[in-house]
NUNUMI-526611 format. One record per residue: residue number from 1; chain; x, y, z of N, C-alpha, C in turn. Coordinates in steps of 0.1 Angstrom, whole numbers. Example, Ala and Ser with C-alpha at 12.3 -4.5 7.8 and 13.67 -1.06 7.14 Angstrom:
// NUNUMI-526611
ATOM 1 A 132 -57 78 123 -45 78 132 -33 78 $
ATOM 2 A 128 -22 71 137 -11 71 129 0 79 $
This chain:
// NUNUMI-526611
ATOM 1 A 108 -113 27 104 -100 33 96 -102 46 $
ATOM 2 A 99 -94 56 91 -94 69 83 -81 70 $
ATOM 3 A 72 -82 77 63 -71 78 60 -68 93 $
ATOM 4 A 62 -55 97 60 -52 111 51 -39 112 $
ATOM 5 A 41 -40 119 32 -28 122 35 -24 137 $
ATOM 6 A 38 -11 139 39 -5 152 27 4 154 $
ATOM 7 A 17 0 161 5 7 163 6 15 176 $
ATOM 8 A 7 28 175 8 37 186 -6 42 189 $
ATOM 9 A -13 35 197 -28 38 199 -30 53 204 $
ATOM 10 A -38 60 196 -42 73 200 -31 84 199 $
ATOM 11 A -20 80 192 -8 89 192 -11 103 186 $
ATOM 12 A -20 103 176 -23 116 169 -31 125 178 $
ATOM 13 A -30 138 175 -38 147 183 -40 161 176 $
ATOM 14 A -42 171 184 -45 184 179 -35 194 186 $
ATOM 15 A -33 206 180 -24 216 186 -29 220 200 $
ATOM 16 A -20 222 209 -23 227 222 -16 240 225 $
ATOM 17 A -23 250 231 -17 262 234 -6 261 244 $
ATOM 18 A -7 251 253 3 249 263 16 244 257 $
ATOM 19 A 15 239 245 27 234 238 31 243 226 $
ATOM 20 A 27 255 227 31 264 216 24 261 203 $
ATOM 21 A 12 257 205 3 253 193 9 241 185 $
ATOM 22 A 16 232 192 21 220 187 12 208 192 $
ATOM 23 A 12 197 184 5 185 189 15 178 198 $
ATOM 24 A 11 168 206 20 161 214 30 153 206 $
ATOM 25 A 27 149 194 36 142 185 47 152 180 $
ATOM 26 A 43 165 177 52 175 173 61 179 184 $
ATOM 27 A 56 179 197 64 183 208 73 173 213 $
ATOM 28 A 71 160 209 79 149 214 93 149 207 $
ATOM 29 A 103 144 214 116 142 208 116 128 203 $
ATOM 30 A 116 127 189 114 114 183 124 113 171 $
ATOM 31 A 137 112 174 147 111 164 146 99 155 $
ATOM 32 A 141 87 160 139 76 151 128 78 141 $
ATOM 33 A 117 83 146 106 86 137 110 96 126 $
ATOM 34 A 117 107 130 121 117 121 131 111 111 $
ATOM 35 A 140 103 115 150 97 106 144 88 96 $
ATOM 36 A 134 80 101 127 71 91 119 79 82 $
ATOM 37 A 112 90 87 103 98 78 111 103 66 $
ATOM 38 A 123 107 67 131 112 56 133 102 45 $
ATOM 39 A 132 89 48 135 79 38 123 70 36 $
ATOM 40 A 111 75 39 99 66 39 88 73 32 $
ATOM 41 A 78 65 29 65 70 24 57 75 36 $
ATOM 42 A 53 87 36 45 93 47 32 98 41 $
ATOM 43 A 21 97 49 8 101 44 -2 100 55 $
ATOM 44 A -15 102 51 -26 101 60 -36 90 56 $
ATOM 45 A -42 84 66 -51 73 63 -63 74 72 $
ATOM 46 A -75 73 67 -88 73 75 -91 59 79 $
ATOM 47 A -89 56 92 -92 43 97 -106 41 103 $
ATOM 48 A -113 52 104 -127 51 110 -136 55 99 $
ATOM 49 A -144 45 93 -153 48 82 -164 59 87 $
ATOM 50 A -168 67 77 -178 77 80 -191 70 86 $
ATOM 51 A -196 76 96 -208 70 103 -205 60 114 $
ATOM 52 A -193 56 116 -189 47 126 -182 54 138 $
ATOM 53 A -184 49 150 -178 55 161 -162 53 160 $
ATOM 54 A -155 64 164 -140 63 164 -134 56 176 $
ATOM 55 A -135 42 175 -130 34 186 -118 26 181 $
ATOM 56 A -110 21 191 -99 13 188 -103 0 181 $
ATOM 57 A -116 -4 183 -121 -16 177 -122 -15 162 $
ATOM 58 A -130 -5 158 -132 -3 143 -119 1 137 $
ATOM 59 A -111 10 143 -99 15 137 -88 4 136 $
ATOM 60 A -86 -5 146 -76 -15 145 -80 -26 135 $
ATOM 61 A -93 -28 134 -97 -38 123 -93 -32 109 $
ATOM 62 A -95 -19 107 -91 -13 95 -76 -13 92 $
ATOM 63 A -68 -11 103 -54 -12 101 -50 -26 97 $
ATOM 64 A -57 -36 102 -54 -50 99 -58 -54 85 $
ATOM 65 A -66 -45 79 -70 -48 65 -85 -53 64 $
ATOM 66 A -92 -53 76 -106 -57 76 -115 -45 75 $
ATOM 67 A -123 -44 65 -133 -33 64 -143 -34 76 $
ATOM 68 A -142 -23 84 -151 -24 96 -166 -25 92 $
ATOM 69 A -170 -19 81 -184 -19 77 -188 -34 74 $
ATOM 70 A -179 -42 71 -182 -56 68 -180 -65 80 $
ATOM 71 A -170 -63 88 -166 -72 99 -169 -68 113 $
ATOM 72 A -173 -56 115 -175 -51 129 -188 -56 135 $
ATOM 73 A -188 -62 146 -200 -66 153 -201 -61 167 $
ATOM 74 A -192 -52 171 -192 -47 185 -178 -49 191 $
ATOM 75 A -175 -41 201 -161 -41 207 -160 -53 216 $
ATOM 76 A -169 -54 226 -168 -65 236 -167 -79 231 $
ATOM 77 A -174 -82 220 -173 -96 215 -158 -99 211 $
ATOM 78 A -151 -90 206 -137 -92 203 -129 -94 215 $
ATOM 79 A -132 -87 226 -125 -89 239 -129 -103 245 $
ATOM 80 A -141 -107 242 -145 -120 247 -137 -131 241 $
ATOM 81 A -133 -130 228 -124 -140 222 -111 -141 229 $
ATOM 82 A -105 -129 233 -93 -129 240 -94 -136 254 $
ATOM 83 A -105 -133 261 -107 -139 274 -110 -154 274 $
ATOM 84 A -114 -158 262 -117 -173 260 -132 -176 262 $
ATOM 85 A -140 -166 261 -155 -169 262 -160 -173 249 $
ATOM 86 A -166 -185 249 -172 -190 237 -187 -186 236 $
ATOM 87 A -189 -174 229 -202 -168 229 -211 -176 219 $
ATOM 88 A -224 -177 223 -234 -183 214 -239 -172 205 $
ATOM 89 A -245 -175 194 -250 -165 184 -260 -156 190 $
ATOM 90 A -267 -161 200 -278 -153 207 -273 -145 219 $
ATOM 91 A -260 -147 222 -255 -139 233 -252 -124 229 $
ATOM 92 A -253 -116 239 -248 -102 237 -238 -99 248 $
ATOM 93 A -226 -94 244 -216 -91 254 -214 -76 256 $
ATOM 94 A -210 -72 267 -207 -58 271 -194 -56 277 $
ATOM 95 A -186 -46 273 -175 -42 281 -179 -37 294 $
ATOM 96 A -172 -42 305 -175 -37 318 -163 -30 323 $
ATOM 97 A -163 -17 323 -152 -9 329 -154 -8 344 $
ATOM 98 A -143 -9 351 -143 -5 365 -139 10 366 $
ATOM 99 A -148 19 368 -146 33 367 -146 39 381 $
ATOM 100 A -141 52 381 -142 60 394 -153 70 392 $
ATOM 101 A -163 70 400 -173 80 401 -171 89 412 $
ATOM 102 A -176 102 411 -175 111 422 -183 106 434 $
ATOM 103 A -179 109 446 -184 103 458 -191 113 468 $
ATOM 104 A -196 124 462 -203 133 471 -217 127 475 $
ATOM 105 A -223 133 484 -236 128 489 -247 132 480 $
ATOM 106 A -250 123 470 -261 126 460 -265 113 454 $
ATOM 107 A -276 113 446 -281 102 439 -270 97 429 $
ATOM 108 A -271 84 426 -262 78 416 -262 85 403 $
ATOM 109 A -274 89 398 -275 96 386 -268 109 385 $
ATOM 110 A -266 115 397 -260 129 397 -244 128 399 $
ATOM 111 A -239 116 399 -224 115 400 -218 118 386 $
ATOM 112 A -205 120 387 -197 122 375 -186 111 373 $
ATOM 113 A -182 108 361 -171 99 359 -158 107 360 $
ATOM 114 A -150 104 370 -137 110 373 -126 104 365 $
ATOM 115 A -127 91 364 -116 83 357 -122 70 351 $
ATOM 116 A -120 69 338 -126 57 331 -118 44 334 $
ATOM 117 A -106 46 340 -97 34 342 -93 32 357 $
ATOM 118 A -99 40 366 -96 39 380 -81 38 382 $
ATOM 119 A -74 49 377 -59 50 378 -53 37 373 $
ATOM 120 A -58 32 362 -52 19 356 -51 9 367 $
ATOM 121 A -61 5 373 -61 -5 384 -55 -17 379 $
ATOM 122 A -47 -24 389 -40 -36 385 -50 -47 382 $
ATOM 123 A -46 -57 374 -54 -68 370 -58 -76 383 $
ATOM 124 A -48 -77 392 -50 -85 404 -61 -79 413 $
ATOM 125 A -60 -66 415 -70 -59 423 -84 -60 416 $
ATOM 126 A -84 -58 403 -97 -58 396 -103 -72 396 $
ATOM 127 A -95 -82 396 -101 -96 397 -109 -98 410 $
ATOM 128 A -104 -92 421 -111 -93 433 -125 -86 433 $
ATOM 129 A -125 -74 427 -137 -66 426 -147 -73 416 $
ATOM 130 A -142 -79 405 -151 -86 396 -158 -98 404 $
ATOM 131 A -151 -105 412 -157 -115 420 -168 -110 429 $
ATOM 132 A -165 -98 435 -175 -92 443 -188 -89 435 $
ATOM 133 A -186 -84 423 -198 -81 414 -205 -94 410 $
ATOM 134 A -198 -105 408 -204 -118 405 -213 -122 416 $
ATOM 135 A -208 -120 429 -216 -124 440 -228 -115 443 $
ATOM 136 A -225 -102 441 -235 -92 445 -246 -89 435 $
ATOM 137 A -242 -91 422 -251 -87 411 -257 -99 404 $
ATOM 138 A -256 -111 410 -261 -123 404 -275 -123 398 $
ATOM 139 A -276 -125 386 -289 -125 379 -288 -136 368 $
ATOM 140 A -299 -143 367 -299 -154 357 -297 -149 343 $
ATOM 141 A -288 -155 336 -285 -151 322 -275 -140 321 $
ATOM 142 A -269 -136 332 -259 -125 331 -246 -130 337 $
ATOM 143 A -235 -131 330 -223 -137 335 -211 -127 334 $
ATOM 144 A -204 -125 344 -192 -117 345 -179 -125 342 $
ATOM 145 A -170 -118 335 -157 -125 332 -146 -114 335 $
ATOM 146 A -136 -118 342 -125 -109 345 -115 -108 333 $
ATOM 147 A -111 -95 330 -102 -93 319 -89 -88 324 $
ATOM 148 A -84 -76 319 -71 -70 322 -73 -56 327 $
ATOM 149 A -67 -53 338 -67 -39 344 -82 -35 346 $
ATOM 150 A -87 -24 340 -100 -20 343 -110 -25 332 $
ATOM 151 A -106 -34 323 -114 -38 312 -119 -52 314 $
ATOM 152 A -132 -54 316 -138 -67 319 -150 -69 310 $
ATOM 153 A -157 -80 313 -168 -84 303 -180 -89 311 $
ATOM 154 A -192 -85 305 -205 -91 309 -211 -97 297 $
ATOM 155 A -216 -109 298 -223 -116 287 -237 -118 292 $
ATOM 156 A -247 -114 283 -261 -116 285 -266 -127 276 $
ATOM 157 A -272 -138 281 -277 -148 273 -290 -143 266 $
ATOM 158 A -292 -147 253 -304 -143 246 -307 -128 247 $
ATOM 159 A -297 -120 245 -298 -106 246 -301 -99 234 $
ATOM 160 A -304 -86 235 -307 -77 224 -297 -65 225 $
ATOM 161 A -290 -63 214 -280 -52 214 -287 -38 216 $
ATOM 162 A -280 -30 224 -285 -17 228 -274 -7 227 $
ATOM 163 A -277 5 224 -267 16 222 -263 21 236 $
ATOM 164 A -250 20 239 -245 25 252 -233 34 250 $
ATOM 165 A -230 42 260 -220 53 259 -207 49 265 $
ATOM 166 A -196 50 258 -183 47 264 -180 57 275 $
ATOM 167 A -174 53 287 -172 62 298 -162 73 295 $
ATOM 168 A -152 69 286 -141 80 283 -147 91 274 $
ATOM 169 A -159 89 269 -165 100 261 -173 110 270 $
ATOM 170 A -175 107 283 -183 116 291 -176 119 304 $
ATOM 171 A -163 120 304 -156 123 316 -160 137 322 $
ATOM 172 A -162 137 335 -166 149 343 -181 153 341 $
ATOM 173 A -188 146 333 -202 149 331 -211 142 340 $
ATOM 174 A -223 147 343 -233 140 351 -238 128 343 $
ATOM 175 A -238 116 350 -240 104 343 -254 100 340 $
ATOM 176 A -264 107 346 -278 103 346 -283 101 332 $
ATOM 177 A -280 111 323 -286 110 309 -278 100 300 $
ATOM 178 A -268 94 305 -260 84 297 -261 70 302 $
ATOM 179 A -270 68 312 -271 54 317 -279 46 307 $
ATOM 180 A -278 33 308 -285 24 298 -300 26 299 $
ATOM 181 A -307 25 288 -321 24 288 -327 11 293 $
ATOM 182 A -319 1 292 -323 -13 297 -323 -12 312 $
ATOM 183 A -335 -15 318 -336 -13 333 -327 -23 341 $
ATOM 184 A -325 -35 336 -316 -44 343 -302 -39 343 $
ATOM 185 A -297 -35 332 -283 -30 331 -281 -18 340 $
ATOM 186 A -291 -9 339 -291 3 347 -291 0 362 $
ATOM 187 A -299 -9 366 -300 -13 380 -287 -20 385 $
ATOM 188 A -281 -28 376 -268 -34 380 -257 -24 382 $
ATOM 189 A -257 -14 373 -246 -4 375 -249 4 388 $
ATOM 190 A -261 7 391 -264 15 403 -260 6 415 $
ATOM 191 A -264 -6 415 -260 -15 426 -245 -18 428 $
ATOM 192 A -238 -17 416 -224 -20 417 -217 -9 426 $
ATOM 193 A -222 3 426 -216 14 434 -217 10 449 $
ATOM 194 A -228 5 453 -229 1 467 -220 -11 471 $
ATOM 195 A -218 -20 461 -209 -31 464 -195 -27 464 $
ATOM 196 A -191 -18 456 -176 -15 454 -171 -3 462 $
ATOM 197 A -180 6 465 -175 19 471 -166 16 483 $
ATOM 198 A -171 8 493 -163 6 505 -156 -8 505 $
ATOM 199 A -154 -14 494 -147 -27 493 -133 -25 499 $
ATOM 200 A -128 -35 506 -114 -33 511 -103 -30 501 $
ATOM 201 A -105 -35 489 -95 -31 478 -95 -16 476 $
ATOM 202 A -107 -10 476 -108 4 473 -104 12 485 $
ATOM 203 A -106 7 497 -101 14 509 -86 15 509 $
ATOM 204 A -80 4 505 -65 4 504 -60 14 493 $
ATOM 205 A -68 14 482 -64 23 471 -65 38 475 $
ATOM 206 A -75 41 483 -76 55 488 -64 59 497 $
ATOM 207 A -60 49 505 -49 52 514 -36 55 506 $
ATOM 208 A -35 49 494 -23 51 486 -25 63 477 $
ATOM 209 A -36 70 478 -38 82 470 -43 78 456 $
ATOM 210 A -48 66 454 -53 61 441 -68 62 440 $
ATOM 211 A -73 64 428 -87 64 426 -94 51 429 $
ATOM 212 A -105 51 436 -112 38 438 -119 34 426 $
ATOM 213 A -120 20 424 -128 15 413 -142 12 418 $
ATOM 214 A -151 23 419 -163 22 427 -176 20 419 $
ATOM 215 A -175 17 406 -187 14 399 -183 6 386 $
ATOM 216 A -193 -2 382 -192 -9 369 -198 1 358 $
ATOM 217 A -193 0 346 -199 8 335 -199 -1 323 $
ATOM 218 A -212 -3 318 -213 -12 307 -214 -4 293 $
ATOM 219 A -207 -9 283 -208 -3 270 -202 -13 260 $
ATOM 220 A -202 -8 247 -196 -17 236 -203 -30 233 $
ATOM 221 A -217 -29 234 -224 -41 232 -222 -47 218 $
ATOM 222 A -223 -60 217 -222 -67 204 -224 -82 204 $
ATOM 223 A -225 -88 192 -227 -102 191 -214 -109 186 $
ATOM 224 A -215 -122 186 -203 -130 182 -197 -126 169 $
ATOM 225 A -184 -123 168 -178 -118 156 -174 -130 147 $
ATOM 226 A -172 -127 134 -167 -138 125 -157 -131 115 $
ATOM 227 A -144 -132 119 -133 -126 111 -128 -137 102 $
ATOM 228 A -124 -134 90 -117 -143 81 -102 -145 86 $
ATOM 229 A -96 -156 84 -82 -159 88 -73 -149 81 $
ATOM 230 A -65 -142 89 -55 -133 84 -45 -140 74 $
ATOM 231 A -41 -152 78 -31 -160 70 -37 -164 57 $
ATOM 232 A -50 -168 57 -56 -172 45 -58 -160 35 $
ATOM 233 A -61 -148 41 -63 -136 33 -50 -131 27 $
ATOM 234 A -39 -132 35 -27 -125 31 -15 -134 27 $
ATOM 235 A -16 -147 32 -5 -156 30 6 -154 40 $
ATOM 236 A 3 -146 50 13 -142 60 10 -148 74 $
ATOM 237 A 20 -155 80 18 -160 93 20 -149 103 $
ATOM 238 A 10 -146 111 11 -134 119 10 -136 134 $
ATOM 239 A 15 -126 142 15 -127 156 12 -113 162 $
ATOM 240 A 4 -112 172 0 -100 179 7 -99 192 $
ATOM 241 A 12 -86 194 20 -83 206 13 -72 213 $
ATOM 242 A 4 -75 223 -4 -64 229 -8 -69 243 $
ATOM 243 A -10 -59 252 -15 -62 266 -30 -60 267 $
ATOM 244 A -36 -57 256 -50 -53 256 -59 -64 250 $
ATOM 245 A -70 -68 258 -78 -79 253 -84 -76 240 $
ATOM 246 A -88 -64 237 -94 -61 224 -85 -65 212 $
ATOM 247 A -72 -62 213 -63 -65 202 -60 -80 202 $
ATOM 248 A -59 -86 214 -57 -101 214 -69 -108 209 $
ATOM 249 A -81 -102 211 -93 -108 206 -94 -107 191 $
ATOM 250 A -90 -96 185 -89 -94 170 -80 -105 165 $
ATOM 251 A -68 -107 172 -59 -117 167 -65 -131 168 $
ATOM 252 A -71 -134 179 -77 -148 180 -88 -150 169 $
ATOM 253 A -96 -140 167 -106 -141 156 -100 -142 142 $
ATOM 254 A -88 -136 140 -82 -137 127 -72 -149 126 $
ATOM 255 A -72 -157 136 -64 -169 136 -49 -166 138 $
ATOM 256 A -45 -155 143 -31 -152 146 -28 -156 160 $
ATOM 257 A -15 -158 162 -10 -161 175 -8 -148 183 $
ATOM 258 A -7 -150 197 -5 -138 206 7 -141 214 $
ATOM 259 A 16 -131 215 28 -132 223 25 -127 237 $
ATOM 260 A 30 -133 247 29 -129 261 42 -122 265 $
ATOM 261 A 42 -110 269 54 -102 273 53 -98 287 $
ATOM 262 A 62 -103 295 62 -100 310 63 -85 311 $
ATOM 263 A 55 -79 320 55 -65 323 47 -56 313 $
ATOM 264 A 41 -62 303 33 -55 294 19 -53 300 $
ATOM 265 A 15 -41 302 2 -38 310 -7 -28 304 $
ATOM 266 A -4 -23 292 -13 -13 286 -12 1 291 $
ATOM 267 A -3 3 300 -2 16 307 11 24 302 $
ATOM 268 A 13 35 308 25 43 305 38 36 308 $
ATOM 269 A 38 28 318 50 21 322 51 6 318 $
ATOM 270 A 45 4 306 45 -10 300 59 -14 296 $
ATOM 271 A 61 -26 293 75 -31 289 76 -29 274 $
ATOM 272 A 80 -17 270 82 -13 256 92 -22 249 $
ATOM 273 A 104 -22 256 115 -30 249 111 -45 248 $
ATOM 274 A 104 -50 258 100 -64 258 91 -67 246 $
ATOM 275 A 82 -58 243 73 -60 231 82 -59 218 $
ATOM 276 A 91 -50 217 99 -49 205 108 -61 204 $
ATOM 277 A 114 -66 215 122 -78 214 114 -91 210 $
ATOM 278 A 101 -91 215 92 -102 211 90 -102 196 $
ATOM 279 A 88 -90 190 86 -89 175 98 -93 168 $
ATOM 280 A 110 -89 172 123 -93 165 124 -109 166 $
ATOM 281 A 122 -114 178 123 -129 179 113 -136 170 $
ATOM 282 A 101 -131 169 90 -137 161 94 -137 146 $
ATOM 283 A 99 -125 142 101 -123 127 115 -129 123 $
ATOM 284 A 125 -127 131 138 -131 127 141 -146 130 $
ATOM 285 A 135 -151 140 139 -165 145 128 -175 146 $
ATOM 286 A 115 -171 147 105 -180 149 96 -183 137 $
ATOM 287 A 99 -178 126 92 -181 114 80 -173 110 $
ATOM 288 A 77 -163 118 66 -154 115 69 -144 103 $
ATOM 289 A 59 -141 95 61 -132 84 56 -118 88 $
ATOM 290 A 47 -117 98 40 -105 101 39 -103 116 $
ATOM 291 A 42 -92 121 40 -89 136 34 -76 138 $
ATOM 292 A 25 -75 148 17 -63 150 20 -59 165 $
ATOM 293 A 28 -49 167 30 -44 181 20 -33 184 $
ATOM 294 A 12 -35 194 2 -25 198 6 -19 211 $
ATOM 295 A 7 -6 212 11 1 224 -1 11 228 $
ATOM 296 A -6 8 239 -18 15 244 -16 29 251 $
ATOM 297 A -3 31 255 0 42 264 -4 56 259 $
ATOM 298 A -1 59 246 -5 73 242 -20 75 243 $
ATOM 299 A -28 65 240 -43 66 241 -47 69 256 $
ATOM 300 A -41 61 265 -45 62 279 -41 76 284 $
ATOM 301 A -30 81 280 -26 94 285 -34 105 279 $
ATOM 302 A -39 103 267 -48 112 260 -61 113 268 $
ATOM 303 A -67 101 272 -79 101 279 -77 108 293 $
ATOM 304 A -66 107 299 -63 113 312 -61 128 310 $
ATOM 305 A -60 133 298 -58 147 296 -44 152 300 $
ATOM 306 A -34 143 299 -21 145 304 -11 147 293 $
ATOM 307 A -8 159 289 1 161 277 15 156 280 $
ATOM 308 A 20 159 291 34 155 295 36 140 294 $
ATOM 309 A 26 133 299 27 118 299 24 112 285 $
ATOM 310 A 16 119 277 14 114 264 27 116 256 $
ATOM 311 A 33 127 258 46 130 251 56 119 255 $
ATOM 312 A 57 116 268 66 106 274 63 92 267 $
ATOM 313 A 50 89 265 47 76 259 52 76 245 $
ATOM 314 A 50 87 237 55 87 223 70 86 223 $
ATOM 315 A 77 93 232 91 92 232 96 78 236 $
ATOM 316 A 89 71 244 92 57 248 91 48 236 $
ATOM 317 A 81 50 228 79 42 216 90 45 206 $
ATOM 318 A 94 57 205 105 60 196 118 54 200 $
ATOM 319 A 122 55 213 135 51 218 135 36 221 $
ATOM 320 A 124 31 227 124 17 232 118 7 222 $
ATOM 321 A 109 11 214 103 2 204 109 3 191 $
ATOM 322 A 108 15 184 113 16 171 128 13 170 $
ATOM 323 A 136 19 179 151 17 178 154 2 181 $
ATOM 324 A 147 -4 190 150 -18 193 146 -28 181 $
ATOM 325 A 135 -26 175 131 -35 164 140 -32 152 $
ATOM 326 A 143 -20 149 152 -17 137 166 -23 139 $
ATOM 327 A 172 -21 151 185 -27 154 184 -42 153 $
ATOM 328 A 174 -48 159 173 -63 159 171 -69 146 $
ATOM 329 A 162 -63 137 160 -68 124 172 -66 115 $
ATOM 330 A 179 -55 116 191 -52 108 202 -62 112 $
ATOM 331 A 204 -64 125 214 -73 130 212 -87 125 $
ATOM 332 A 199 -91 124 195 -104 119 196 -105 104 $
ATOM 333 A 199 -94 97 200 -94 82 187 -96 75 $
ATOM 334 A 176 -91 81 163 -93 75 159 -81 66 $
ATOM 335 A 153 -85 55 146 -75 47 132 -73 52 $
ATOM 336 A 128 -60 54 115 -58 61 109 -45 57 $
ATOM 337 A 96 -45 59 88 -32 58 82 -29 71 $
ATOM 338 A 82 -17 75 77 -13 88 66 -2 86 $
ATOM 339 A 55 -4 92 44 6 91 41 11 105 $
ATOM 340 A 43 24 107 41 31 120 29 40 119 $
ATOM 341 A 19 39 128 8 48 127 -1 46 140 $
ATOM 342 A -9 56 143 -19 54 153 -32 48 147 $
ATOM 343 A -41 44 155 -54 39 149 -64 51 148 $
ATOM 344 A -63 60 157 -72 72 157 -65 83 165 $
ATOM 345 A -69 95 164 -64 105 173 -71 104 187 $
ATOM 346 A -64 107 198 -69 109 211 -64 123 216 $
ATOM 347 A -70 134 212 -65 147 216 -66 149 231 $
ATOM 348 A -55 155 237 -55 157 251 -66 166 256 $
ATOM 349 A -69 176 249 -79 186 253 -93 180 253 $
ATOM 350 A -95 170 244 -109 164 243 -110 151 252 $
ATOM 351 A -99 145 255 -98 133 263 -107 122 258 $
ATOM 352 A -109 121 245 -116 110 239 -111 108 225 $
ATOM 353 A -116 97 219 -112 95 205 -119 104 195 $
ATOM 354 A -113 107 184 -119 115 173 -117 107 160 $
ATOM 355 A -124 110 150 -124 102 138 -116 107 126 $
ATOM 356 A -107 117 128 -100 122 117 -89 112 112 $
ATOM 357 A -85 115 100 -74 106 95 -61 107 103 $
ATOM 358 A -53 97 103 -41 96 111 -28 96 102 $
ATOM 359 A -17 101 107 -5 100 99 1 86 100 $
ATOM 360 A 7 82 88 14 70 88 28 71 82 $
ATOM 361 A 36 62 85 50 62 80 53 47 75 $
ATOM 362 A 56 45 63 59 32 57 73 32 53 $
ATOM 363 A 81 24 60 96 23 57 99 9 51 $
ATOM 364 A 107 9 41 112 -4 35 127 -3 34 $
ATOM 365 A 133 -13 41 148 -12 42 155 -16 29 $
ATOM 366 A 147 -20 19 153 -24 6 151 -13 -5 $
ATOM 367 A 143 -3 -2 139 6 -13 137 20 -7 $
ATOM 368 A 147 28 -7 146 42 -1 137 51 -8 $
ATOM 369 A 128 58 0 119 68 -4 125 82 0 $
ATOM 370 A 119 92 -5 122 106 -1 110 111 6 $
ATOM 371 A 111 114 19 100 119 27 103 132 34 $
ATOM 372 A 95 136 43 97 149 50 108 147 61 $
ATOM 373 A 113 159 66 124 158 76 119 154 89 $
ATOM 374 A 106 156 92 100 152 105 87 144 103 $
ATOM 375 A 83 137 113 71 129 112 61 136 122 $
ATOM 376 A 49 140 116 39 146 124 26 146 116 $
ATOM 377 A 15 151 123 3 152 116 4 161 104 $
ATOM 378 A 11 172 106 12 183 96 20 178 84 $
ATOM 379 A 32 172 86 40 168 75 34 156 67 $
ATOM 380 A 26 148 74 19 137 68 8 142 59 $
ATOM 381 A 1 152 64 -10 158 56 -5 165 44 $
ATOM 382 A 7 171 45 13 179 34 19 170 23 $
ATOM 383 A 21 157 26 27 148 17 19 145 4 $
ATOM 384 A 6 146 5 -3 143 -6 -7 129 -7 $
ATOM 385 A -1 120 1 -5 106 1 -17 104 10 $
ATOM 386 A -28 100 5 -41 99 13 -48 86 10 $
ATOM 387 A -52 79 20 -60 67 19 -73 70 25 $
ATOM 388 A -83 73 17 -97 75 22 -103 63 28 $
ATOM 389 A -100 51 22 -105 39 28 -92 33 35 $
ATOM 390 A -91 36 47 -79 32 54 -76 17 54 $
ATOM 391 A -86 9 54 -84 -6 55 -76 -11 43 $
ATOM 392 A -75 -3 32 -68 -7 20 -53 -5 21 $
ATOM 393 A -49 3 31 -35 5 33 -27 -8 36 $
ATOM 394 A -33 -17 42 -27 -30 45 -22 -37 33 $
ATOM 395 A -31 -37 22 -27 -43 10 -15 -36 4 $
ATOM 396 A -15 -23 5 -3 -15 0 9 -19 8 $
ATOM 397 A 8 -20 21 19 -23 29 25 -37 26 $
ATOM 398 A 16 -47 24 20 -61 21 24 -63 7 $
ATOM 399 A 22 -53 -2 25 -53 -16 17 -63 -24 $
ATOM 400 A 5 -66 -19 -3 -76 -27 -18 -73 -23 $
ATOM 401 A -26 -77 -32 -41 -76 -29 -45 -86 -19 $
ATOM 402 A -52 -81 -9 -58 -91 2 -70 -97 -4 $
ATOM 403 A -71 -110 -2 -83 -118 -7 -95 -114 1 $
């Protein structure tokens, strides 16, 4: 038996008046999801434990079967694993977003975050800007590392964890009251605006009608993580297929392999089919037992408040990911179980993560179930299948108790 998770980041949402009081999932044309739902177990799972922030870090750990209350040490340390940073136990790491701030004539504190991703800036452009920050913000004991797109890393030696605010939680708000209490971090963010605002990379972006990446924003502080091996816990050899450092970091920490897919970028126009084909190759031909396809696009479109593009992302997952993996595994003659779900909701109207339970679909091509005619938040909630401790769903999916 092969096991495949299709994680549609932030796919769940809430009804929108502009969509006739439908969610983006309900409004999307998803024939594969609906077809599977009719012969699958469908239900709801809470992936964000009560009292914890609804992030992709805590939620994806839960989907993978790791209790976030036990294993979570912060978001950025997981990303550090992906980037290849060997953190010391006394280090503290921070996610360093390259964000777009408003550029009116005012104090730094009076600006607003316009875009937490700077129009999904390319990794190549971002690397140049991170080099500029390394040169301009040089301080003993603080080290910058380039990541992917707008997602980068700052590591503080002998640091102390501090509570910081994610930029996607405060879009369009005045930033002053959300700046770090730590004076060094606050000053570095303020200085970053002066370094980046008129950088040639940003001048070119403005000419193209793109948002400039004109400030660093630090958040997601944490210390070195310690995840147990996924293979030792489950007996399954696993592979991660994602363009996002967070998910790659979780995989590295769990001792899983990571697939590199050309054109996979974490955005709306990622290589959906390439990710699906990588999963089929891994499961049917390369000896892997478990594959985890992570697609970031619905979450990014939710943060942007763009319902049409979030619907497009969901439809791409249906057509280019689900259809491709099902056809590939069936043609290879594999027996398999498939788990489709988001990690958390990212409602378009709120433009940030929320902590409600998410709909899941569990399909087994060897044992037909009877499920609803369509797959949505509503039909999943009506099913009666509920996992209050979402991290336990993985044991159910794998059909065995995780050690």
